C-alpha positions as CSV (number, residue, x, y, z in Angstrom):
1,X,50.8,19.5,37.6
2,X,47.7,21.5,37.9
3,X,48.0,22.8,34.4
4,X,48.4,19.1,33.1
5,X,45.2,18.0,34.8
6,X,43.3,21.1,33.2
7,X,44.6,20.2,30.0
8,X,43.7,16.6,30.2
9,X,40.2,17.6,31.6
10,X,39.9,19.9,28.5
11,X,40.9,17.2,26.1
12,X,38.4,14.7,27.8
13,X,35.4,17.0,27.6
14,X,36.3,17.9,24.0
15,X,36.3,14.3,23.2
16,X,33.0,13.5,25.0
17,X,31.3,16.5,23.1
18,X,32.8,15.2,19.8
19,X,31.4,11.6,20.3
20,X,28.2,13.2,21.4
21,X,28.1,15.4,18.3
22,X,29.0,12.5,16.1
23,X,26.2,10.4,17.7
24,X,23.6,13.0,17.2
25,X,24.6,13.6,13.4
26,X,24.6,9.7,12.7
27,X,21.9,8.9,10.3
28,X,19.0,6.7,11.3
29,X,18.5,4.0,8.8
30,X,15.1,2.6,7.7
31,X,14.6,0.1,4.7
32,X,12.3,-0.1,1.8
33,X,11.7,-3.2,-0.4
34,X,9.9,-2.2,-3.4
35,X,9.3,-3.8,-6.8
36,X,11.1,-1.0,-8.6
37,X,11.6,-3.4,-11.6
38,X,9.8,-6.6,-12.8
39,X,6.2,-7.4,-13.2
40,X,5.1,-5.1,-10.4
41,X,7.1,-2.0,-11.2
42,X,4.0,-0.1,-11.7
43,X,3.6,-0.5,-7.9
44,X,7.3,0.0,-6.9
45,X,8.0,3.0,-8.9
46,X,5.6,5.5,-7.3
47,X,6.4,3.9,-4.0
48,X,10.2,4.4,-4.5
49,X,9.7,8.2,-5.5
50,X,7.4,8.8,-2.6
51,X,9.8,7.6,0.0
52,X,12.7,9.3,-1.6
53,X,10.6,12.6,-1.7
54,X,9.7,12.4,1.8
55,X,13.2,11.6,2.9
56,X,14.5,14.6,1.4
57,X,11.7,17.0,2.9
58,X,12.4,15.3,6.3
59,X,16.0,16.1,6.3
60,X,15.6,19.5,4.7
61,X,13.3,20.4,7.8
62,X,16.1,19.2,10.2
63,X,15.7,15.4,10.1
64,X,14.7,13.2,12.9
65,X,15.4,15.3,16.3
66,X,18.6,16.6,14.7
67,X,19.6,13.4,13.0
68,X,19.4,12.9,9.2
69,X,17.2,10.2,7.8
70,X,18.6,7.4,5.6
71,X,16.4,5.2,3.5
72,X,18.0,2.3,1.7
73,X,15.9,1.1,-1.0
74,X,16.3,-2.4,-2.2
75,X,14.7,-3.6,-5.6
76,X,12.9,-6.8,-5.1
77,X,12.6,-7.2,-8.8
78,X,8.9,-8.2,-7.9
79,X,10.4,-11.7,-6.7
80,X,9.6,-13.1,-3.5
81,X,13.1,-14.7,-3.1
82,X,14.7,-11.3,-3.7
83,X,12.4,-9.6,-1.2
84,X,13.6,-12.2,1.3
85,X,17.3,-11.7,0.7
86,X,16.6,-7.8,0.7
87,X,15.0,-8.0,4.2
88,X,18.1,-10.0,5.4
89,X,20.5,-7.6,4.0
90,X,18.8,-4.5,5.4
91,X,18.5,-6.1,8.9
92,X,21.8,-7.8,9.3
93,X,24.2,-5.6,7.2
94,X,22.5,-2.1,7.2
95,X,21.1,-2.3,10.7
96,X,17.8,-0.6,9.8
97,X,15.2,0.1,12.6
98,X,12.1,-0.6,10.3
99,X,11.3,-1.6,6.8
100,X,8.6,-0.2,4.4
101,X,7.1,-2.6,1.8
102,X,7.3,-5.1,0.0
103,X,5.0,-3.9,-2.8
104,X,3.0,-7.1,-3.5
105,X,1.1,-9.6,-1.2
106,X,3.2,-12.6,-2.3
107,X,6.6,-10.8,-1.3
108,X,5.1,-9.4,1.9
109,X,4.0,-12.9,3.0
110,X,7.4,-14.2,2.0
111,X,9.3,-11.9,4.5
112,X,7.1,-12.3,7.5
113,X,9.2,-15.0,9.1
114,X,12.4,-13.0,8.6
115,X,10.9,-9.9,10.2
116,X,9.3,-12.0,13.1
117,X,12.7,-13.8,13.9
118,X,14.7,-10.6,13.9
119,X,12.1,-8.5,15.7
120,X,12.0,-5.7,13.2
121,X,8.7,-3.8,12.3
122,X,7.5,-4.1,8.7
123,X,4.8,-1.7,7.2
124,X,3.8,-3.5,4.0
125,X,2.4,-1.6,1.0
126,X,0.4,-4.6,0.1
127,X,-3.4,-5.5,0.5
128,X,-3.6,-9.3,1.5
129,X,-5.5,-9.8,4.6
130,X,-3.1,-12.5,5.5
131,X,-0.1,-10.1,5.9
132,X,-1.4,-8.8,9.3
133,X,-3.8,-11.5,10.3
134,X,-3.8,-13.3,12.6
135,X,-2.3,-10.3,14.5
136,X,-0.9,-12.8,17.3
137,X,1.2,-14.3,14.7
138,X,2.1,-11.0,13.1
139,X,3.4,-9.0,16.1
140,X,5.9,-7.1,14.0
141,X,3.8,-6.6,10.9
142,X,1.8,-3.7,9.9
143,X,0.2,-2.5,6.5
144,X,-1.1,0.7,5.0
145,X,-3.1,-0.9,2.0
146,X,-6.7,-1.3,2.7
147,X,-7.8,-4.8,3.5
148,X,-9.1,-6.8,0.4
149,X,-12.1,-7.7,2.6
150,X,-12.9,-4.0,3.0
151,X,-12.7,-3.6,-0.7
152,X,-15.1,-6.6,-1.2
153,X,-17.5,-5.0,1.5
154,X,-17.5,-1.9,-0.4
155,X,-18.3,-3.4,-3.9
156,X,-21.0,-5.6,-2.2
157,X,-22.6,-2.8,-0.5
158,X,-22.9,-1.0,-3.8
159,X,-24.3,-4.0,-5.7
160,X,-26.9,-4.4,-2.9
161,X,-27.9,-0.8,-3.4
162,X,-28.3,-1.5,-7.1
163,X,-30.3,-4.7,-6.7
164,X,-27.6,-6.9,-8.0
165,X,-27.7,-10.4,-6.6
166,X,-25.9,-12.5,-9.1
167,X,-22.2,-12.1,-9.8
168,X,-19.4,-13.7,-11.8
169,X,-16.0,-13.5,-10.3
170,X,-12.6,-13.6,-12.2
171,X,-9.4,-13.7,-10.2
172,X,-5.7,-13.9,-11.1
173,X,-3.7,-16.9,-9.5
174,X,-1.4,-14.8,-7.3
175,X,-1.4,-14.0,-3.5
176,X,-3.4,-10.9,-4.2
177,X,-5.9,-12.8,-6.4
178,X,-6.2,-15.8,-4.0
179,X,-6.9,-13.5,-1.0
180,X,-9.5,-11.4,-2.9
181,X,-11.2,-14.5,-4.2
182,X,-11.4,-15.9,-0.8
183,X,-13.0,-12.7,0.5
184,X,-15.4,-12.4,-2.3
185,X,-16.6,-16.0,-1.5
186,X,-16.7,-15.6,2.4
187,X,-19.1,-12.7,2.7
188,X,-21.2,-13.0,-0.4
189,X,-24.2,-14.3,1.5
190,X,-24.0,-11.6,4.1
191,X,-25.0,-9.3,1.2
192,X,-27.5,-11.6,-0.4
193,X,-25.2,-12.2,-3.4
194,X,-24.8,-15.3,-5.2
195,X,-21.5,-16.1,-7.1
196,X,-22.8,-17.7,-10.3
197,X,-19.3,-18.2,-11.9
198,X,-16.0,-18.4,-10.5
199,X,-13.1,-18.0,-13.1
200,X,-9.4,-17.8,-12.9
201,X,-6.4,-16.7,-14.9
202,X,-2.7,-16.7,-14.8
203,X,-0.3,-13.6,-14.3
204,X,0.9,-13.9,-18.1
205,X,-2.5,-14.7,-19.8
206,X,-3.2,-12.5,-22.5
207,X,-6.9,-13.2,-23.3
208,X,-9.7,-13.8,-20.8
209,X,-12.6,-14.0,-23.4
210,X,-13.4,-17.6,-22.6
211,X,-13.8,-17.0,-18.9
212,X,-15.8,-13.8,-19.3
213,X,-18.2,-15.7,-22.0
214,X,-18.8,-18.3,-19.2
215,X,-19.6,-15.6,-16.7
216,X,-22.2,-14.1,-19.1
217,X,-23.7,-17.6,-19.8
218,X,-24.1,-18.2,-16.2
219,X,-26.5,-15.2,-15.9
220,X,-24.4,-12.9,-13.9
221,X,-25.7,-9.3,-13.4
222,X,-22.1,-8.1,-13.0
223,X,-18.5,-9.1,-13.3
224,X,-15.8,-8.5,-10.4
225,X,-12.3,-8.8,-11.4
226,X,-9.5,-9.2,-8.9
227,X,-6.0,-8.6,-9.9
228,X,-3.3,-6.0,-10.2
229,X,-1.1,-5.3,-13.2
230,X,-1.7,-6.1,-17.0
231,X,-4.4,-8.6,-16.2
232,X,-6.8,-5.7,-15.1
233,X,-6.3,-4.2,-18.6
234,X,-6.9,-7.4,-20.5
235,X,-10.1,-8.2,-18.6
236,X,-11.3,-4.7,-19.3
237,X,-10.6,-5.0,-23.0
238,X,-12.2,-8.1,-23.4
239,X,-15.2,-7.1,-21.4
240,X,-15.6,-4.1,-23.6
241,X,-15.1,-6.1,-26.8
242,X,-17.7,-8.7,-25.8
243,X,-20.2,-6.0,-25.2
244,X,-21.4,-8.0,-22.2
245,X,-24.0,-5.4,-21.0
246,X,-23.2,-5.7,-17.4
247,X,-21.1,-3.6,-15.3
248,X,-17.4,-4.5,-14.6
249,X,-16.0,-3.9,-11.1
250,X,-12.3,-4.0,-10.4
251,X,-10.6,-4.4,-7.1
252,X,-8.8,-1.6,-5.3
253,X,-5.6,-2.7,-7.3
254,X,-7.3,-0.6,-10.2
255,X,-6.0,2.7,-8.5
256,X,-3.5,3.9,-11.2
257,X,-4.2,6.2,-14.1
258,X,-1.9,4.0,-16.1
259,X,-4.7,1.4,-16.1
260,X,-7.1,3.8,-17.7
261,X,-4.5,5.0,-20.3
262,X,-3.6,1.3,-21.2
263,X,-7.3,0.2,-21.5
264,X,-8.3,3.4,-23.6
265,X,-11.9,3.6,-24.3
266,X,-12.6,0.2,-22.7
267,X,-12.3,1.7,-19.3
268,X,-15.1,3.8,-19.7
269,X,-17.9,2.9,-16.9
270,X,-15.5,0.5,-15.1
271,X,-16.3,0.9,-11.3
272,X,-13.9,0.3,-8.4
273,X,-13.5,1.2,-4.6
274,X,-10.5,3.3,-4.4
275,X,-8.5,5.3,-1.9
276,X,-9.3,9.1,-2.1
277,X,-5.8,9.9,-3.3
278,X,-7.1,9.4,-6.8
279,X,-10.0,11.8,-6.5
280,X,-8.6,14.3,-3.7
281,X,-9.8,17.4,-5.9
282,X,-13.3,16.1,-5.9
283,X,-13.6,15.9,-2.0
284,X,-15.3,18.5,0.1
285,X,-13.0,21.4,1.3
286,X,-13.5,20.5,4.8
287,X,-12.6,16.6,4.4
288,X,-10.2,15.5,6.8
289,X,-7.9,14.1,4.2
290,X,-8.2,16.8,1.4
291,X,-5.2,19.2,2.6
292,X,-2.9,16.2,3.1
293,X,-3.8,14.7,-0.2
294,X,-3.5,18.0,-2.1
295,X,0.1,18.5,-0.7
296,X,1.2,15.1,-1.5
297,X,-0.3,14.8,-4.9
298,X,0.7,18.3,-6.3
299,X,4.3,17.9,-4.8
300,X,4.7,14.5,-6.2
301,X,3.5,15.6,-9.7
302,X,5.8,18.5,-9.8
303,X,8.7,16.3,-8.9
304,X,8.0,13.3,-11.0
305,X,5.8,14.6,-13.7
306,X,3.2,11.8,-13.0
307,X,0.5,10.9,-10.6
308,X,1.4,8.8,-7.3
309,X,-1.9,6.9,-7.6
310,X,-3.2,4.7,-4.7
311,X,0.1,2.7,-4.5
312,X,2.5,5.8,-3.8
313,X,-0.1,6.6,-1.1
314,X,0.6,3.4,0.6
315,X,4.4,4.2,0.8
316,X,3.3,7.6,1.9
317,X,1.6,6.6,4.9
318,X,4.2,3.8,6.1
319,X,7.0,6.6,5.8
320,X,5.1,9.2,7.7
321,X,4.1,6.6,10.5
322,X,7.7,5.6,10.8
323,X,8.9,9.3,10.7
324,X,6.4,10.2,13.5
325,X,7.3,7.2,15.6
326,X,10.9,8.0,15.3
327,X,10.3,11.7,16.5
328,X,8.4,10.5,19.5
329,X,10.4,7.4,20.8
330,X,13.6,7.3,18.9
331,X,15.2,4.5,16.8
332,X,14.3,1.7,19.3
333,X,12.8,-1.3,17.3
334,X,10.5,-2.2,20.1
335,X,9.3,1.3,21.0
336,X,8.7,1.9,17.4
337,X,6.6,-1.1,17.0
338,X,4.6,-0.2,20.1
339,X,4.0,3.5,19.1
340,X,2.7,2.6,15.7
341,X,0.2,0.0,17.3
342,X,-1.0,2.0,20.2
343,X,-0.8,5.7,19.1
344,X,-2.1,6.0,15.7
345,X,-5.8,6.8,16.4
346,X,-7.9,8.8,14.1
347,X,-4.7,9.3,12.2
348,X,-5.5,10.9,8.8
349,X,-3.2,9.4,6.0
350,X,-3.3,9.4,2.2
351,X,-4.9,5.9,2.4
352,X,-7.5,6.7,4.9
353,X,-8.0,7.6,8.5
354,X,-6.1,4.9,10.5
355,X,-7.0,3.4,13.8
356,X,-4.3,0.9,14.7
357,X,-4.6,-1.3,17.7
358,X,-3.2,-4.5,19.2
359,X,-5.9,-6.3,17.3
360,X,-5.8,-4.6,14.0
361,X,-2.5,-3.8,12.3
362,X,-3.9,-2.0,9.3
363,X,-6.5,0.4,10.9
364,X,-8.6,0.7,8.1
365,X,-12.1,-0.4,7.0
366,X,-14.4,0.0,4.0
367,X,-14.9,3.8,4.9
368,X,-11.4,4.3,3.6
369,X,-12.8,3.7,0.1
370,X,-14.9,5.8,-2.4
371,X,-16.6,4.2,-5.2
372,X,-15.0,5.6,-8.4
373,X,-16.0,5.3,-12.1
374,X,-14.1,5.9,-15.1
375,X,-15.5,8.8,-17.1
376,X,-14.1,10.6,-20.2
377,X,-10.8,9.0,-19.4
378,X,-10.7,10.1,-15.7
379,X,-11.7,9.1,-12.3
380,X,-15.2,10.3,-11.0
381,X,-17.1,9.8,-7.7
382,X,-19.8,7.2,-8.5
383,X,-23.2,8.9,-7.9
């Protein structure tokens, strides 16, 4: 009988150890909703590449406290409806503990209600202020892209230094363009700037000559374009062809070398507030972000034979935030959210130095930007 009990105890202990080991090895799942295809694929491609690269690095180093990390990437196809369906699938079927993305402001706004209802943290890769504000209505929503309001402040600060007081704005009719236009209008007077022309264009428009001609006729001393994607290149080419004789400022959506390549010589002299990821090699050696940016960009370029740009950086920071939180508090949705909100102080990332708080779910301001100008087909710090 004693031998029977010993055998039973041994089997029980073995089963307990096996169950414990299996639990320890079960992957932690996070989701990513990215515009891998569609109109915003230029955003989603470097974001997807980045999360895949980081996942592999984390797992090679032992995973999250001994457990492998699984990242389930859903292609939103740059469509708001698809983004919502992807969010529901990731939460209900895949049981993810947090989600990275979506890539665009419109898609991010579309999934907010789903995230709030299911109490799952979202770290968006898009810029629109409304993604995280008002914070009391965005309890589970964070973002790593710099605020569009901060980009406007950086541009207006530069214009004020140059004595430019009259500007013409031209914005795309999307969520990103709407948010930028609102920010441009709201704080212009604070910098002594008058908007003398306010023009718009659609995502599929292929010529903005008429709008730019109106801006020139209004006596603008500078043009500010607010868009991401092909519209930026069209505006740049039209501005160059018209020989407007006034500077062109782009939004922080300009931060991909592909824009320079597509615009060609027309891009020369274009100015934009961009994250330091695009000019990391021109930063002082002791800059708090330089070592991190050097590692990220060089590893990305070696792996994918291209540059991650500003958009890959948004996914990089979101992934790193979630990974750090998982290591500190484990895969508990509430604890993950609370960690990101309360513990990322003076936290250097690819997009800037973050200071998250209960009143700020982005944690960046205009100091996350450098004013960058295109010179000889490359990014240069604006002197």
